[in-house]
C-alpha positions in Angstrom: -41.9 0.1 -69.6 -41.9 3.9 -70.1 -42.9 6.3 -67.3 -46.1 7.2 -69.3 -47.0 3.5 -69.6 -46.4 3.1 -65.8 -48.7 6.0 -65.1 -51.3 4.5 -67.4 -51.2 1.2 -65.5 -51.4 3.1 -62.2 -54.5 5.0 -63.3 -56.0 1.9 -64.7 -55.6 0.0 -61.4 -57.1 3.0 -59.6 -60.2 2.9 -61.9 -59.3 6.1 -63.7 -59.0 4.8 -67.3 -62.3 5.0 -69.2 -60.8 3.3 -72.2 -62.5 4.9 -75.1 -59.4 6.6 -76.4 -56.4 4.4 -77.4 -53.5 4.5 -74.9 -51.1 5.7 -77.5 -53.2 8.9 -78.1 -52.6 10.0 -74.4 -49.4 12.1 -74.4 -49.3 13.1 -70.7 -51.0 11.9 -67.5 -49.0 13.4 -64.7 -47.6 16.9 -65.0 -46.9 19.9 -62.7 -49.8 22.2 -61.9 -50.1 25.7 -60.5 -50.7 25.8 -56.8 -54.1 26.7 -55.4 -52.6 29.7 -53.6 -51.6 31.2 -56.9 -54.9 30.4 -58.5 -56.7 32.3 -55.7 -54.4 35.3 -56.3 -55.7 35.3 -59.9 -59.3 34.9 -58.9 -59.0 38.0 -56.7 -58.3 40.2 -59.7 -61.3 42.2 -60.6 -60.8 42.8 -64.4 -59.1 39.5 -64.8 -58.6 38.7 -68.5 -58.0 42.4 -69.4 -55.3 42.6 -66.8 -53.7 39.3 -67.9 -53.9 40.3 -71.5 -52.0 43.5 -70.8 -49.2 41.7 -69.0 -48.9 39.1 -71.7 -48.6 41.9 -74.3 -45.8 43.4 -72.3 -44.0 40.0 -72.2 -44.4 39.5 -76.0 -46.7 36.5 -75.4 -49.7 35.8 -77.7 -52.2 34.5 -75.2 -55.5 36.2 -75.3 -58.7 35.1 -77.2 -61.6 37.6 -77.2 -65.1 36.6 -76.3 -65.9 37.5 -79.9 -64.4 34.0 -80.7 -65.0 32.2 -77.4 -68.2 33.2 -75.7 -69.3 32.2 -72.2 -72.6 30.3 -72.0 -73.2 31.9 -68.6 -72.1 35.5 -68.0 -70.7 36.6 -64.7 -68.4 33.6 -64.3 -64.6 33.6 -63.6 -62.5 30.5 -64.0 -58.8 29.9 -63.4 -57.1 26.5 -63.5 -54.5 24.3 -65.2 -55.2 23.1 -68.7 -55.9 19.6 -69.7 -56.4 19.1 -73.5 -58.2 17.2 -76.2 -57.6 17.6 -80.0 -60.4 16.4 -82.2 -60.7 15.9 -86.0 -63.7 15.4 -88.3 -64.4 11.7 -89.1 -63.7 10.5 -92.7 -66.9 8.4 -92.9 -70.3 10.1 -93.1 -72.3 10.0 -89.8 -75.2 8.2 -91.5 -72.8 5.4 -92.6 -71.3 5.3 -89.1 -74.8 4.7 -87.6 -75.6 2.0 -90.2 -72.3 0.3 -89.5 -72.7 0.6 -85.8 -69.2 2.1 -85.5 -67.4 2.6 -82.2 -67.9 6.2 -81.1 -64.5 7.8 -81.3 -65.3 11.1 -79.7 -64.7 11.2 -75.9 -64.4 13.7 -73.1 -64.9 11.0 -70.5 -61.3 9.8 -70.6 -59.9 13.2 -69.9 -62.2 13.8 -67.0 -61.0 10.7 -65.2 -57.3 11.6 -65.9 -57.8 15.1 -64.6 -57.5 16.6 -61.1 -60.1 18.8 -59.3 -59.7 22.4 -60.5 -58.4 21.6 -63.9 -59.9 23.3 -67.0 -60.6 21.2 -70.1 -59.5 22.8 -73.4 -61.0 21.1 -76.4 -59.7 21.9 -79.9 -61.9 21.0 -82.9 -60.5 23.8 -85.1 -63.4 26.2 -84.4 -66.0 23.9 -86.1 -69.4 25.4 -85.5 -71.5 22.5 -86.9 -71.2 19.6 -84.5 -71.1 19.3 -80.7 -67.9 18.6 -78.7 -69.8 18.1 -75.5 -73.3 18.4 -74.0 -75.2 18.1 -70.8 -74.2 14.6 -69.8 -70.5 15.3 -70.5 -70.6 18.4 -68.4 -72.3 16.5 -65.6 -69.3 14.2 -65.5 -66.9 17.2 -65.6 -68.7 18.8 -62.7 -68.8 15.6 -60.7 -65.0 15.1 -61.2 -64.4 18.6 -59.9 -63.3 20.4 -63.1 -63.4 24.1 -62.9 -64.8 24.6 -66.5 -64.4 23.9 -70.2 -63.1 26.0 -73.1 -64.3 24.6 -76.4 -62.7 25.7 -79.7 -65.8 24.4 -81.4 -69.5 24.1 -80.6 -71.5 22.6 -77.7 -75.1 21.5 -77.3 -77.6 21.1 -74.5 -77.0 24.7 -73.6 -80.0 25.0 -71.2 -78.8 21.8 -69.3 -75.3 23.2 -69.0 -76.6 26.4 -67.6 -78.8 24.6 -65.2 -75.8 22.6 -64.0 -74.0 25.9 -63.4 -70.9 24.4 -65.1 -68.8 27.2 -66.7 -68.3 26.7 -70.5 -66.8 29.0 -73.2 -67.3 28.0 -76.8 -67.4 29.2 -80.4 -71.0 28.4 -80.8 -74.0 26.2 -79.9 -75.5 23.5 -82.1 -78.1 20.7 -81.8 -76.0 18.3 -83.9 -74.2 15.5 -82.1 -70.5 14.9 -82.5 -71.1 11.1 -82.4 -69.9 9.5 -85.7 -68.7 13.0 -86.7 -65.6 13.8 -84.7 -62.8 11.7 -83.3 -60.4 12.3 -80.3 -57.0 12.3 -81.9 -54.8 13.3 -79.0 -55.2 13.9 -75.2 -52.9 16.2 -73.2 -50.8 17.3 -76.1 -50.6 20.9 -77.5 -53.8 22.4 -78.9 -55.0 25.7 -80.3 -57.6 28.2 -79.2 -58.1 30.5 -82.2 -54.5 31.6 -82.7 -53.2 30.8 -79.2 -51.2 27.7 -78.3 -52.2 25.7 -75.2 -50.1 23.0 -73.5 -51.2 20.8 -70.5 -50.4 22.7 -67.3 -50.7 26.2 -68.8 -53.0 28.4 -66.7 -56.4 29.1 -68.3 -58.0 32.3 -67.2 -61.6 33.1 -68.4 -64.3 35.6 -67.8 -66.9 37.6 -69.7 -64.3 39.3 -71.8 -62.8 36.1 -73.2 -60.0 33.6 -72.4 -56.3 34.0 -71.7 -53.6 31.3 -71.7 -50.6 32.0 -69.3 -47.7 29.7 -70.1 -46.8 27.6 -67.0 -43.3 29.2 -66.7 -44.8 32.8 -66.7 -47.6 32.3 -64.2 -45.9 33.9 -61.1 -44.4 36.7 -63.1 -47.8 37.6 -64.6 -49.7 37.7 -61.3 -46.9 39.6 -59.6 -47.1 42.3 -62.2 -50.9 42.4 -62.1 -50.9 42.9 -58.3 -48.3 45.7 -58.6 -50.3 47.5 -61.2 -53.5 47.2 -59.2 -51.7 48.8 -56.2 -50.4 51.6 -58.5 -53.9 52.2 -60.0 -55.5 52.3 -56.6 -53.0 55.0 -55.6 -53.8 56.9 -58.8 -57.6 56.6 -58.2 -57.1 58.1 -54.8 -55.2 61.1 -56.4 -58.1 61.6 -58.8 -60.7 61.6 -56.1 -58.6 64.2 -54.3 -58.6 66.4 -57.4 -54.9 66.9 -57.4 -53.3 69.0 -60.2 -52.7 67.4 -63.6 -48.9 67.6 -63.2 -49.2 65.2 -60.3 -51.5 62.9 -62.3 -49.7 62.7 -65.5 -46.7 60.5 -64.3 -49.3 57.8 -63.3 -51.5 57.9 -66.4 -51.4 54.6 -68.4 -48.5 53.4 -66.2 -49.4 49.8 -67.0 -48.6 50.3 -70.6 -45.2 52.0 -70.0 
């Protein structure tokens, strides 16, 4: 029995396997996560995604998705947490025929919620499809109950008013009334997915606010926050010089230092 099979049995015995998604489609169950101390350091950053985006640029990492493509359902929210992932595909059969045939519903976020840990962020990839829903109010109720920090949906969601009432943070490409039942199928869980043109792997750090979403590769998480905190200190020093109205020759060496 492989390690993954052992973990599956362990979670099954603990009542954490919902069972809608075939076992072979789950690629990871246990993996290393960023510590809560580090997450709190990120949450303390005022202009969060803009700061993270700048550092990812300096490291040559493609990791930022603008809110133009992934919009928050509720403004004023800030979410930081390890990624858990689902990749969906459109069903081959028409939804009407699926209803008539009483097919098994092959879309599922329930499985991933019970495999997740409190503080995780669900990243769902349906290729940016704007027509059908990846999740709605009941799904988000489960997510909030299981302690997830939020969901990033490269696709559409529905029940927007219910999700807002739940105060569960969601970013998505769009909103639709059309159910995903008999329309999309969960192909893989906790494997690599895409958000627009950015790759996401389980355990990567998801950072989201009103400006959009950033993905920090797990191996770069400490480096990125260290640099952000140093820049914040430098910019606070520069702001103090500005308020003191010092000569321009003293200001110029500090101007746009984060981009040098």
